[in-house]
C-alpha positions in Angstrom: -0.4 0.2 0.4 1.3 3.5 -1.2 -0.5 6.6 -0.7 0.5 10.3 -0.2 -0.4 13.8 0.0 2.5 16.7 -1.4 2.5 20.3 -1.3 4.6 22.9 -2.8 7.4 20.2 -3.2 10.3 21.4 -5.3 7.8 22.5 -7.8 5.6 20.2 -7.2 2.7 22.4 -6.3 0.0 19.9 -5.3 -0.3 16.1 -6.0 -2.0 13.8 -4.5 -0.7 9.7 -4.8 -3.9 7.8 -5.2 -3.6 4.4 -3.1 -1.3 1.9 -4.7 -2.5 -1.5 -3.7 0.9 -3.5 -4.1 -0.4 -6.4 -1.9 -1.4 -8.3 -5.4 1.4 -6.5 -7.8 4.6 -5.2 -6.1 5.3 -2.8 -9.4 3.6 0.4 -10.6 4.6 2.6 -13.6 4.4 6.4 -14.3 4.7 8.3 -17.3 5.5 11.9 -16.6 5.7 14.0 -19.6 8.9 16.4 -18.6 8.4 18.8 -16.4 5.4 17.6 -15.1 6.1 15.9 -11.4 8.7 13.2 -11.7 11.6 14.3 -10.5 9.7 16.4 -7.6 8.2 13.5 -6.5 11.2 11.2 -6.9 13.1 14.2 -4.4 10.5 14.0 -1.6 11.3 10.5 -1.7 14.9 10.8 -1.5 14.5 13.4 1.4 12.4 10.8 3.1 14.7 8.5 2.8 17.9 10.4 4.2 15.6 12.4 6.6 16.4 15.7 4.7 14.0 18.7 4.9 12.0 19.9 1.4 11.4 23.0 0.1 9.8 24.8 -2.9 13.2 25.9 -4.7 11.3 28.6 -6.3 8.8 30.0 -4.5 11.3 29.8 -1.0 8.2 31.5 1.1 5.2 28.8 0.7 4.8 26.2 3.8 6.4 22.7 2.0 4.6 19.9 3.1 3.6 16.1 2.5 2.4 13.3 4.2 2.9 9.4 2.8 1.7 6.4 4.1 4.0 2.7 3.1 1.7 -0.1 4.8 2.2 0.7 8.7 4.7 3.5 8.1 3.6 7.1 7.7 5.8 9.9 6.9 4.7 13.3 7.6 6.9 16.7 7.3 5.8 20.8 7.2 8.1 22.9 6.7 5.9 25.1 9.1 6.8 22.8 12.4 11.0 23.4 11.7 11.2 19.8 12.7 14.0 17.7 10.9 13.0 14.1 9.8 14.2 11.0 10.8 15.7 9.0 8.0 14.1 5.5 7.2 15.7 2.4 5.2 12.6 1.2 4.5 13.0 3.8 1.2 15.0 4.1 -1.4 15.5 6.1 -4.6 17.9 5.3 -7.5 18.2 8.5 -9.1 18.9 9.2 -12.9 22.6 9.8 -12.1 24.8 12.0 -9.7 28.4 12.7 -10.8 29.7 12.2 -7.0 29.0 8.9 -6.2 30.3 6.0 -3.8 29.4 3.1 -1.7 27.1 4.0 1.1 27.5 3.3 4.7 24.8 1.1 4.8 26.0 -0.8 2.2 29.3 -1.5 3.4 27.6 -2.6 7.0 26.0 -5.1 4.8 28.2 -6.3 2.5 30.3 -7.4 5.1 30.8 -11.4 6.2 29.2 -13.3 8.1 28.4 -12.4 12.1 30.5 -15.9 13.4 33.8 -15.0 11.1 33.5 -11.4 12.0 33.5 -11.5 15.2 36.0 -13.8 15.4 38.2 -11.8 13.3 36.9 -8.8 15.9 38.2 -11.1 18.8 41.8 -12.0 16.7 42.2 -8.7 16.0 41.9 -6.7 19.2 44.6 -9.4 20.6 46.4 -8.7 17.8 46.6 -4.5 18.5 47.1 -5.2 22.1 50.5 -5.9 21.2 50.8 -3.7 18.4 50.0 -0.7 21.0 52.6 -2.3 23.7 54.9 -2.3 20.5 54.0 1.3 19.8 54.3 2.5 23.0 58.0 0.8 23.3 59.0 2.3 20.0 57.8 6.0 20.8 60.0 6.3 23.8 63.0 4.6 21.3 62.3 7.1 18.2 61.1 9.9 19.6 58.2 9.5 17.5 54.7 10.1 18.6 52.6 7.0 18.3 50.4 8.1 14.9 54.1 8.5 13.0 55.3 4.9 14.1 53.3 3.3 11.5 53.7 5.4 8.6 57.6 5.7 8.9 57.7 1.9 8.7 56.0 1.6 6.1 57.8 4.4 3.7 61.5 3.5 5.3 60.9 -0.4 4.4 59.9 0.3 0.8 56.2 -1.2 1.7 53.4 -0.1 -0.3 50.6 2.6 1.1 48.2 -0.2 2.1 50.4 -2.3 3.9 49.9 -3.3 7.9 51.8 -4.5 10.9 52.1 -8.0 9.7 53.6 -6.7 6.4 55.9 -4.7 8.2 57.1 -7.5 10.5 57.1 -9.5 7.2 59.8 -7.2 6.0 61.6 -6.8 9.0 62.3 -10.2 9.4 63.5 -10.3 5.9 66.0 -7.4 6.7 67.3 -8.6 10.2 70.1 -10.8 8.9 71.5 -7.8 7.7 71.6 -5.7 10.7 74.8 -4.2 12.2 75.5 -2.9 15.6 76.3 1.0 15.5 77.3 2.4 19.0 76.2 6.0 18.1 72.8 4.4 17.7 72.9 4.1 21.9 72.9 8.1 21.7 70.7 9.0 19.8 67.2 8.7 18.2 65.3 8.2 15.0 63.8 11.7 15.1 67.1 13.1 15.9 68.9 12.0 13.1 65.4 11.8 10.4 63.6 15.0 11.3 62.6 18.0 9.0 65.5 20.1 9.5 68.1 17.1 9.5 66.3 15.7 5.8 66.7 18.9 4.6 70.4 19.2 5.3 71.3 15.7 4.0 69.6 17.1 0.6 71.9 19.4 0.2 74.9 19.2 -2.7 77.4 21.1 -0.3 77.0 18.8 2.6 76.8 15.6 0.0 80.1 16.9 -1.3 81.7 16.7 1.7 80.7 13.9 2.7 82.2 12.0 0.1 85.5 14.0 0.3 85.3 12.5 3.8 85.0 8.9 3.1 87.4 9.4 0.3 90.1 10.9 2.5 89.1 8.0 4.9 89.9 5.0 2.8 93.2 6.0 1.7 94.2 7.0 5.1 93.1 3.5 6.5 95.2 1.6 3.3 98.0 2.9 5.3 97.2 2.2 8.7 99.2 -0.9 11.1 95.6 -1.9 12.1 92.8 -0.4 10.2 91.9 -0.7 6.8 88.4 -0.3 4.2 87.5 -3.5 5.4 88.4 -3.5 9.2 87.3 0.0 10.1 87.4 2.0 13.8 83.9 0.3 13.8 84.9 -3.3 13.5 87.9 -2.3 15.6 85.5 -1.2 18.7 83.6 -4.4 18.3 86.3 -6.7 18.4 87.4 -4.9 21.3 84.2 -5.5 23.2 83.8 -9.1 22.1 87.3 -10.0 23.5 86.6 -8.7 26.9 83.3 -10.5 26.9 84.9 -13.9 25.5 88.2 -13.4 28.0 90.3 -13.7 25.1 93.2 -12.1 27.2 92.5 -13.9 30.2 93.6 -17.3 28.7 97.0 -15.6 27.9 96.4 -15.0 24.1 98.4 -12.5 22.3 97.9 -10.6 19.2 100.2 -10.0 16.5 99.1 -6.6 14.3 100.4 -6.8 10.5 103.5 -5.1 10.9 104.9 -8.1 12.4 107.1 -6.6 15.5 103.5 -5.0 17.6 102.1 -7.8 19.9 98.9 -6.9 22.2 98.9 -8.5 25.4 95.3 -7.6 26.9 92.6 -5.8 26.3 94.2 -2.4 27.8 96.6 -2.3 25.2 94.0 -3.1 22.2 91.7 0.2 23.3 95.4 2.0 23.3 96.3 1.3 20.4 93.0 1.4 18.4 92.1 4.8 20.2 95.8 6.3 19.3 95.9 5.2 15.7 91.7 6.5 15.6 93.1 9.9 16.7 95.4 9.7 14.4 93.2 9.3 11.6 90.8 12.3 12.7 93.2 14.5 13.7 94.8 13.7 10.0 94.8 17.0 7.7 93.0 15.3 4.8 90.3 14.2 7.6 89.9 17.4 9.9 89.4 19.9 6.9 86.4 18.3 5.9 85.2 17.8 9.1 85.4 21.1 10.1 83.4 21.6 7.3 80.7 19.6 8.3 80.8 21.3 11.7 80.5 24.8 10.4 77.3 24.0 7.8 75.7 22.4 11.0 76.6 25.2 13.2 75.3 28.1 11.2 71.8 26.1 11.4 70.6 26.1 15.2 67.5 24.1 14.2 70.1 21.2 13.4 72.6 21.4 16.2 71.5 18.1 18.2 73.0 16.3 14.9 76.2 18.3 14.9 76.5 16.9 18.4 76.0 13.5 17.1 78.6 13.9 14.3 80.5 15.4 16.7 80.6 12.6 19.6 80.2 10.1 17.4 82.4 10.8 14.1 82.0 7.1 12.7 78.3 7.7 12.0 79.4 10.6 9.0 80.4 7.8 6.5 76.6 6.0 6.9 75.2 9.5 5.8 75.7 9.3 2.5 73.2 6.5 2.2 70.3 7.9 4.7 67.5 5.3 3.4 69.9 2.5 4.4 70.8 4.3 7.9 66.9 4.3 8.6 66.5 0.7 7.9 69.4 -0.1 10.1 68.2 2.6 12.9 64.6 1.0 13.1 66.4 -2.9 13.1 68.2 -1.5 16.4 65.1 0.4 17.6 63.6 -3.4 17.3 66.6 -5.0 18.7 66.0 -2.7 22.0 62.3 -4.3 22.5 61.5 -6.4 26.0 62.1 -9.4 23.6 63.8 -10.8 21.0 62.7 -9.6 17.9 62.4 -13.8 16.9 59.9 -13.7 19.9 57.9 -11.2 18.4 57.9 -12.1 14.6 56.6 -15.3 15.8 53.8 -14.0 18.0 52.6 -12.0 15.0 53.1 -14.7 12.3 50.9 -16.8 14.4 48.5 -14.3 14.4 49.0 -13.4 10.5 48.3 -17.4 9.8 45.0 -16.9 11.7 44.1 -13.6 10.1 44.4 -15.8 6.5 42.4 -18.3 7.3 39.4 -15.9 8.3 40.4 -14.0 4.8 40.0 -17.1 2.9 36.4 -17.8 4.7 35.6 -14.1 4.0 36.8 -14.4 0.1 34.6 -17.4 -0.2 31.4 -15.4 1.5 31.8 -12.7 -1.5 30.4 -14.8 -4.1 26.9 -12.7 -4.0 28.9 -9.7 -4.4 30.8 -11.0 -6.8 27.7 -11.8 -8.6 26.7 -8.3 -8.8 30.0 -7.7 -10.3 29.4 -10.4 -12.8 26.3 -9.4 -14.0 27.2 -6.1 -14.6 30.2 -7.3 -16.5 28.1 -9.7 -18.6 24.4 -7.2 -18.9 25.9 -3.8 -20.2 27.9 -3.0 -23.3 30.4 -0.7 -22.1 34.2 -0.3 -22.8 35.2 -1.6 -19.3 35.4 -4.8 -17.1 34.9 -4.6 -13.2 36.9 -6.3 -10.5 36.6 -6.5 -6.8 40.4 -6.0 -5.6 40.0 -6.1 -1.8 37.1 -8.8 -1.4 38.5 -9.9 2.3 39.2 -6.5 3.7 35.6 -5.2 2.9 33.9 -8.3 3.9 35.8 -8.4 7.2 36.6 -4.6 7.8 34.5 -1.1 7.4 36.4 -0.5 4.0 34.1 -0.2 0.7 34.6 -2.4 -2.1 37.7 -1.0 -3.6 36.6 -2.0 -7.5 39.2 -1.7 -11.1 38.1 -1.1 -13.8 40.0 -3.1 -17.1 39.3 -0.8 -19.9 39.8 -2.4 -23.4 39.5 -0.3 -26.9 40.0 -2.2 -30.2 39.2 -5.9 -30.9 42.6 -7.7 -33.4 45.0 -4.7 -32.1 43.5 -4.6 -28.7 44.8 -2.0 -25.5 44.1 -2.5 -22.5 44.3 -0.2 -19.5 43.8 -0.7 -15.6 42.2 2.4 -13.8 40.7 3.8 -10.7 37.1 5.2 -11.0 37.8 8.7 -10.8 40.5 8.2 -14.0 37.7 6.1 -15.7 35.2 8.9 -15.4 36.9 11.3 -17.5 37.2 8.8 -20.8 33.5 8.0 -20.2 30.5 9.0 -22.7 27.2 9.9 -20.8 25.4 7.0 -20.8 28.4 4.9 -19.8 28.9 7.1 -16.8 25.6 6.2 -16.1 26.2 2.7 -15.9 28.8 3.1 -13.9 27.0 5.4 -11.6 24.3 2.5 -11.6 27.1 -0.5 -10.5 27.7 1.4 -6.9 23.5 1.7 -7.1 23.6 -1.9 -7.4 25.4 -2.7 -4.5 22.6 -0.7 -2.2 19.8 -2.5 -3.8 21.5 -5.8 -3.6 21.8 -5.0 0.1 18.0 -4.3 0.0 17.3 -7.4 -1.2 19.0 -9.3 0.9 17.5 -7.7 3.8 14.0 -8.1 2.6 14.7 -12.1 1.7 15.3 -12.2 5.2 12.2 -11.2 6.4 13.3 -7.6 7.3 10.3 -5.8 6.3 8.5 -3.9 3.7 10.9 -1.7 1.3 9.9 0.8 -1.5 12.5 1.5 -3.7 11.7 4.5 -6.3 13.8 4.6 -9.8 13.9 7.7 -11.2 14.4 7.4 -15.1 17.2 5.2 -14.6 17.5 4.1 -18.6 18.2 7.8 -19.3 21.0 8.5 -22.1 21.2 4.4 -22.4 21.2 2.9 -25.5 18.8 0.0 -25.8 20.9 -3.0 -25.0 22.2 -1.1 -21.9 18.5 -0.3 -21.2 17.5 -3.9 -21.3 20.1 -4.4 -19.3 18.7 -2.2 -16.5 15.3 -3.5 -17.1 16.1 -6.9 -16.6 17.7 -5.2 -12.9 14.2 -4.3 -12.2 12.7 -7.2 -12.8 15.4 -8.7 -10.4 13.8 -6.6 -7.8 10.4 -7.2 -8.9 10.6 -10.9 -8.3 11.8 -10.3 -4.6 9.5 -10.6 -1.6 9.5 -7.6 0.6 10.1 -4.9 -2.1 7.8 -2.6 -4.0 8.5 -0.9 -7.2 7.5 2.5 -8.2 9.0 3.4 -11.7 9.2 6.9 -13.0 10.0 7.7 -16.8 9.5 10.3 -19.2 10.4 7.6 -21.6 7.4 6.1 -23.3 9.4 3.3 -25.1 11.2 2.3 -21.9 7.4 3.1 -19.8 5.9 0.4 -22.4 9.0 -2.1 -22.2 8.8 -2.6 -18.8 5.3 -2.7 -18.4 5.3 -5.7 -20.6 8.5 -7.1 -19.3 7.7 -6.8 -15.8 3.7 -7.9 -15.7 3.1 -5.0 -14.3 -0.9 -4.9 -13.6 -3.4 -2.5 -16.0 -4.4 -1.0 -13.0 -0.8 0.0 -11.9 0.1 1.7 -15.1 -0.3 5.5 -14.7 -0.1 8.7 -17.0 0.9 12.4 -14.9 -0.8 15.3 -15.5 -0.5 19.0 -14.8 -3.2 21.6 -14.9 -3.0 25.3 -15.9 -3.2 25.6 -12.5 0.3 23.5 -11.7 -2.0 20.9 -9.7 -0.5 17.4 -10.9 -3.0 14.4 -11.4 -2.2 10.7 -12.1 -4.8 8.0 -14.2 -4.8 5.1 -15.0 -3.0 5.0 -18.5 -5.4 3.2 -21.4 -3.2 2.8 -24.3 -0.6 -0.1 -22.7 -0.4 -1.6 -26.0 -1.2 -0.6 -30.0 -3.0 2.5 -29.7 -4.5 2.7 -33.4 -5.2 -2.0 -33.6 -7.2 -1.5 -30.1 -9.0 1.4 -30.0 -9.2 3.2 -34.1 -9.4 0.6 -36.0 -11.3 -1.9 -34.0 -14.2 0.7 -33.6 -14.0 2.0 -37.7 -13.2 -1.4 -39.3 -17.1 -2.3 -39.9 -17.8 1.1 -41.7 -20.9 1.9 -39.8 -19.5 5.8 -38.9 -22.8 6.6 -37.5 -22.2 9.1 -34.3 -19.8 11.8 -33.8 -17.4 9.3 -31.6 -16.4 7.6 -34.8 -15.8 10.1 -37.1 -13.8 11.3 -34.2 -11.6 7.9 -34.4 -11.6 7.9 -38.0 -10.2 11.4 -38.5 -7.7 10.6 -35.9 -6.7 7.3 -37.9 -5.7 9.2 -41.0 -2.0 10.1 -40.2 -1.9 6.4 -39.7 -3.1 5.1 -43.0 -1.4 8.1 -44.9 1.8 7.2 -43.4 1.2 3.5 -44.7 0.5 4.9 -48.0 3.5 6.5 -48.3 5.4 3.7 -46.9 3.9 0.9 -49.6 4.0 3.5 -52.4 0.6 4.8 -53.1 1.2 8.4 -53.6 -2.3 9.1 -55.3 -3.9 8.4 -52.0 -0.7 9.8 -49.9 -1.8 13.2 -51.9 -5.1 12.7 -51.4 -5.1 11.7 -47.7 -2.8 15.0 -47.2 -6.0 17.3 -48.1 -7.7 16.1 -44.8 -4.7 17.5 -42.7 -3.8 20.5 -44.6 -6.4 23.1 -46.3 -6.2 22.1 -49.8 -7.7 22.7 -53.1 -6.4 19.9 -55.0 -6.2 16.9 -55.9 -8.8 17.3 -53.1 -10.9 20.2 -52.0 -10.6 20.2 -48.3 -14.1 22.5 -47.4 -16.0 20.3 -49.9 -14.9 16.5 -49.3 -17.2 14.7 -47.7 -16.9 11.8 -44.8 -17.4 8.9 -47.0 -14.4 10.6 -49.4 -12.1 10.0 -46.6 -13.8 6.5 -45.8 -13.2 5.7 -49.8 -9.2 6.5 -49.3 -8.9 3.9 -46.3 -11.2 1.2 -46.5 -8.4 -0.9 -48.9 -6.8 -1.7 -45.5 -10.1 -2.4 -44.0 -11.2 -5.4 -46.7 -13.2 -2.7 -48.8 -15.6 -2.4 -46.4 -18.7 -0.4 -47.7 -19.0 3.0 -45.9 -22.4 3.0 -44.1 -22.6 5.7 -42.0 -24.3 9.3 -41.6 -22.0 11.2 -44.4 -21.7 15.0 -43.7 -19.0 17.7 -44.7 -15.7 16.7 -43.8 -14.6 20.2 -42.3 -18.2 20.6 -41.1 -17.8 17.3 -38.8 -13.8 18.6 -38.0 -15.1 21.8 -36.3 -17.9 20.4 -34.4 -16.3 17.0 -33.3 -13.3 19.7 -32.3 -15.4 21.7 -30.0 -17.1 18.6 -28.2 -13.7 17.8 -27.5 -12.3 20.6 -25.6 -16.0 21.2 -24.2 -14.9 17.4 -22.8 -14.1 18.1 -18.2 -12.8 14.8 -17.9 -9.2 14.6 -16.4 -9.1 11.2 -18.7 -6.1 11.2 -20.9 -7.3 10.6 -24.2 -4.9 10.4 -27.1 -8.1 10.3 -29.8 -9.4 13.9 -28.6 -5.9 15.3 -28.3 -5.1 13.8 -32.0 -8.1 14.8 -33.3 -7.6 18.5 -32.3 -4.5 19.4 -33.1 -5.9 18.0 -36.8 -8.8 20.7 -36.1 -6.3 23.4 -34.8 -4.3 23.1 -38.0 -7.2 23.3 -40.5 -8.8 26.2 -38.5 -5.0 28.0 -38.7 -4.6 27.6 -42.0 -8.4 28.8 -43.3 -7.7 32.0 -41.4 -4.2 32.6 -43.0 -5.5 32.1 -46.0 -8.7 34.2 -45.7 -6.7 37.2 -44.1 -4.3 36.7 -47.6 -7.0 36.9 -50.0 -8.5 39.4 -48.0 -5.3 41.6 -48.3 -5.6 40.9 -52.2 -2.9 38.4 -52.1 -3.0 34.8 -53.5 -3.0 31.6 -51.6 -1.8 28.3 -53.6 -1.7 25.1 -52.3 2.2 24.4 -51.0 4.1 21.2 -52.1 5.4 20.6 -48.3 5.7 22.9 -45.4 2.0 24.5 -45.9 1.5 26.0 -42.3 4.9 27.3 -42.3 5.0 29.2 -46.1 1.2 31.0 -45.1 2.8 31.8 -42.2 5.5 33.8 -43.5 3.5 35.2 -46.2 1.0 36.4 -43.7 2.9 37.5 -41.2 3.0 41.2 -42.1 -0.7 41.3 -42.2 -1.1 40.0 -38.4 -0.9 41.7 -34.8 1.9 40.2 -32.5 -0.5 38.1 -30.7 -2.0 36.6 -33.9 1.5 36.2 -34.5 2.2 34.3 -31.5 -0.7 32.0 -31.5 0.3 30.8 -35.0 3.8 30.2 -33.8 2.7 28.1 -31.4 0.2 25.9 -33.6 3.8 25.6 -35.9 5.7 24.4 -32.5 3.3 21.7 -31.4 1.1 20.3 -34.4 3.7 18.8 -36.6 5.0 16.4 -34.0 1.3 15.9 -33.0 -0.1 14.6 -36.6 2.6 13.9 -38.4 3.3 10.4 -36.2 7.0 9.0 -37.5 6.3 4.9 -37.2 3.0 5.8 -35.1 5.3 6.6 -32.2 2.3 9.0 -30.2 4.7 10.3 -27.5 4.7 13.9 -28.4 1.1 13.8 -28.5 1.0 12.2 -24.8 3.6 14.8 -23.4 1.4 17.8 -24.8 -1.1 18.6 -21.9 -5.0 18.3 -22.6 -5.4 22.0 -21.1 -2.5 23.1 -23.4 -4.1 21.8 -26.5 -7.6 22.9 -25.5 -6.7 26.5 -24.7 -4.6 27.0 -28.2 -8.1 25.3 -29.7 -9.3 28.0 -28.3 -6.9 30.8 -29.6 -7.1 29.8 -32.8 -10.8 30.1 -33.2 -10.7 33.5 -31.3 -8.1 34.9 -34.6 
């Protein structure tokens, strides 16, 4: 059940939505010509779904209100009350198009894995996060960074992708841990001191890089001639060896070390440290190194913001060669930090690996549960004709975490020399046509619709889906793809479907393919006061076959109703003559649509003359009705049609009034030309337009305005192309009647 009353809502001045009983047929169609009510109505339903206020954008001072009932739910709003409506998940609007679209929060929530898998994942992640929080706190102290900085710095410094997580970090650290080297200077400085923004700016200066290179070159030359050190046994190696000898009591076991000069023998740790320090002092005091070192110090002294870096270099000159490769130094600094945690790195890695293995199992379960969402993508790829193929990249993540599905699009062109590229949505959008963009937009909507279908199927209540011209700008193949989706929705228990469209071909196709009940097919009209109404649309199949021909084929044209139908059929039969090569009959039938003197005189032909032209299409049935002058019948019946105040859309009335308007207008123009001493002969084509150009100088501005409107409206209405009468449907009854009245008053 759906009903409603709307007033001053987005241009919808007043509209009563009659009760639609969805209990027997859960689908309803409203055909609405452009500008009548379609977008306004869907916008109100969109407001209801989102809990947004409703207004009239043009007349902002009027009170906007609505009252909508859908089964037991009632939605009431008035702008006079200034209350914020409450959103509902029972109504969903599929809009024509929106340039900006993403997955909704509700859809992401419903797309998640089953509750058991998700709960297991959440418990595991809570435990995992607890360990990570402890690690981050310890690293915060060791590095001088904030907790929020640590993970990002690690990902960048270890060369991981932006989507990497702590499990990836530990895998990479484990891979690098064998390369860890012990540096004494890392005990006296932190990551933030070595690699803050100011220090990094210094490292990037060419003068600094040149000085480091010069320092390393000079040091290597001096090491070649040193009695203890060389480029493979450096000062760091010497210091490390001293610590190891002390640790393992080498000299306590009465061992000695003979240096490479062949004469110097070391008997104790004290002698070793003395010799090493003596050689280091000689190295650092050599003119070659001291000059460069002073240059580095001066460079850092001139900038107070990097004074801490200067102090580090002064206290630990052995760090200088490492500054030539900052990325490598960062890695070694991180490895040093992890070596200083409470447990050994191996223990931490073992714990994290266990979590990783369990998370992987849950991810595999979640990926298996993504089948229904993959089905949405598969259906889209199969049904739509677009130059891209859709893929879901993060199946497990979007099922286990609060992540939206990450879609990628493989764009392909060419058949033989095929080219393809994988793009993200925003990159793809700039290359698509309007129809292709709408198809991509609909893909995102399909995930929402699948969510609603899942809830409805599970007994989650009654849902209303409003589809507003969703086939607009699509070619026929993609239009039928949309109809297939609508059919899926229409076959889902718990879903009511209200389809709004201004495309009559789409309207008829949906009605037939979705099996919409006849009394659920409506047409919307707006009168001269702006009040909108809907009525059952009579013409759901072939108008000419089921309405016109059915009632005239016996030839017994005995009353005005039958004469109206007979005259309404002229465009139809004239088309048949044109397509079948009957040129004479075509020209004669034209004399019934235009004021002609040859081959027939429009003002003297009879109703029977018209019948004799079309009866070959009706088994040559003999005319047996009440005969009279054709023009007399046209004016009399037209007056009756204009006086009809019923709210029903009658195509035969509309078509008849349009024909009468044309004939009356041409008669007025001909009389005006003759009264002004001008000849007025039949035109070979576009007669109304040609006569208008001739008579225009004799007319008042008001008369010109009326005839210009005749030229605008009647050609589309009368000259039906392949018997498509959509232009005639789109013209409102009151507009045609008003134009007829103004023509009679010329």
